[in-house]
N, C-alpha and C positions, 0 to 999 in steps of 0.2 A: 857754745857761748853765744848769747843772744846780742845782736847788734842792734842798737837803738838809734832812732832818729826821729825828727820831728815832723808830723804830718800837718801840712797846712792845706785845709780843705775850704774852698769858697765857692759859693753859687753866683755864677755870672749870667746876666741876661744873654740869650742865645745870640741876639744881634751883636753885642758886644764882644761875646766869645769867638764869633766867626770873623769879625774885624781883626781882633787881636791875633788870631792864627793866620789870617791872611798876611798881616804885616810881618810876623815872625817868618814866614815863608818867603815873602817877596824880598826882604832884606837879608836873606840867608843866615838867619840865627840858627843855632843847633835845634832848639825846641822851646816850647813855651815855658818848660820848667827852668832852663837856664836863664831865661829873660826874668821870670819872676824871682828867682833866687837873687839875682843881680839887683833888681829894683827894691826889693825888701831890705837886703843887707845894706844897700847905698842909703835908703831912707833912714835906717837905724844909725848909720855912721854920721849923716848930717845932723840927725837930732842930738847925737852925742857931741857935736861940735867938730867932727872930723871933716876931711876934704874928699871929693869925689872928682872924677874927670869932667872935662867941659861938656861932653855930650850928655853924660848922666846928669849933671847939674841942670842943663837946659830942660831936660825932660821932667825933671822933679819941680821945676819952677811952674810948670803948668798946673800943678796941683792946687795952687792958690785960686786959679781961675775957673776951676771945674765945679759946677753945681752938684747937688746931691743926686747922682745917677741911679742910686738905688731906689730913690722914690719916683724918679722919672720913669724907669722901667719897672715899677712894681706890679704892673698887670701882665708883663711879659713871661713867656716860657723861660725857664732857668736851666742851666747845665752845670755839672759840678766840675770845677778845675781842682785837681788833686796834685799837689807836688811835695817833694821831700826836702827838709832842710836839716842842717846840723842842730842837734838839740841844744848846743851852747848859746843859741840866739834867741832862746825862750824868753829869759828875763829882759833882756834888752828890748825885745820886740813888744813885750807888754809895756815897758817904759816909754817906748817910742809912740805907741798907740795913745797912752794916757796923755803923754806931753802934747801931742797933736790934736788931742780932743776928738779922736775918731770913735771912741766907744767900744769899737771891737774890730777884729781883723778883716771882717768882711768888707766894712766900709773902706777900710785902708787898702785892701787889694783892689777893689772895684776903682777906687781913685787913681791907683798906680797904673792900672791897665789902661784907663782913660788917658793919662798923661802920656803914656808910651805912644798910644795910637795918634795922639796930637802931635807928636815929633816931626820935624822937618825932614825931608830926604836926606840932606846932608847930615843931619844929627843921627839919624837911624843907621845910616851907612857907616859913620865913624864909630858908633856903639857896637855895631856888628863886628867891625874890624878889631875893635878893642877887645871884646870878649873872645873873638878867635885867637888872637895873638897872645893874651895873657894866660888864657885857659882858666878862668876864674871859677869855673864850676867843674867839679870832678864827680861824676855819677858814683854813689857809693856801691860797693861790690854787694850783690845779693845772692840769696839762695834761689835756685830755679827748681821748682817742684813740678813732677809730671804725674798726671793721673788720667783716668779715662771717664768718659761720660757716654751715654746713650746717644744715637743720632737725634732722637727728639729732644733730649736735654741740650744738646749742642745747638740745634736750630733756635731754642728758646734763649740761650745764652747770647747767640750771635744777634738776635733781633733786639735784645735788652741792651746789648752793647752799643749797637748801631743807634738806638734811640738816645742813647746818652752821648753819642759822639766818642766812643771809646773803643778799643779792640777788646777782644774776648780775654786775652791775657790781662789787659789793664783792668778789665771790670772784676776778674776774679781776684787779682792781686788786691785791688781796693777792698773787696768783700772780706778778703782774708785778714787785711789790717784792721778793718772795722770790727771784725769778731774778736781778734787778739786784743784790741783796745778794750773791747766790751767786757771780755772774760777777765782781763786783768785789772778792771776798774781804772784804766789809765786816764788819769787826769790830763795828760797831755794830748789827748785825742779829742778832735772836735767831731762830734757825731750829730748829724742833722736829725731832726725829730722823726722824719719819715723813715731814713735808714736805721735809725734806732729801733723802731717798731719791727722792721725786717729782721734785725739782729736778734731781737728778743724772740720772734717767732721761730727763728732758725734754731736757737739755742734750746728751745723748748721741745724740739722734734726727739721722740723716744724710738731709738732703733731704726733699722733699715734692712732691705733685702738685696740680695745680690743682683736680682733682676732689674733693680732700679739703677744700677751701674754697670751696664754691659760694657765690654771693653771694645767699643765701636769707634770712638772718637778721642784721639790724644789731645789734651789741653795742658797748658803750663801756668803755673803761679809763680811770679817772682816777688820775693819779699825778703827784707833784712830783718824781720823780727821772728820768723818761723825757721827753726832749724836747730841742729845740734849745737 
């Protein structure tokens, strides 16, 4: 049975991504996925007239004072931030984006990251303890698929993943989800143009030989949408 979830993919300027990652580590959050899930869901809740914690509210209040950071960093190198969300948020997310005048989820995500990075020490500490205590995010169970690649292929994968600031498992998982979304015509998947071209070229490959996939290096793919 296929397990579905919503893929939120956004391109962040490298400088902003690195600052965000450092803040997440310095204040002992579980990871960036946990923080982004909380920020997006909290923004949706506030847009719908709901209430959030004091620490979260203080962070979201920064959004009104943040300029267009996408324009500011338009010439800078970008890195893909990929995180999973409950598909139930899709409609409410689109409503929140439209209500806030963001235009797309890229701009919303960049502003949320900036607002988080602007948080005071006491605010981020309180939010970190809040998320840890309430366990507001639960990582969905996934399938772990193992396969083999040649040493040459592994070196290529490792270098590509490093350039994207990802793990080998992470980049293979993202690629698998991308191809599943492309193959299914998934309207819920955001596929950047450059990655879309890669997917098209991969799907166009006809056949392969065993020597291309020597059992030299074990790699893993973790995904919720591939499996029985």
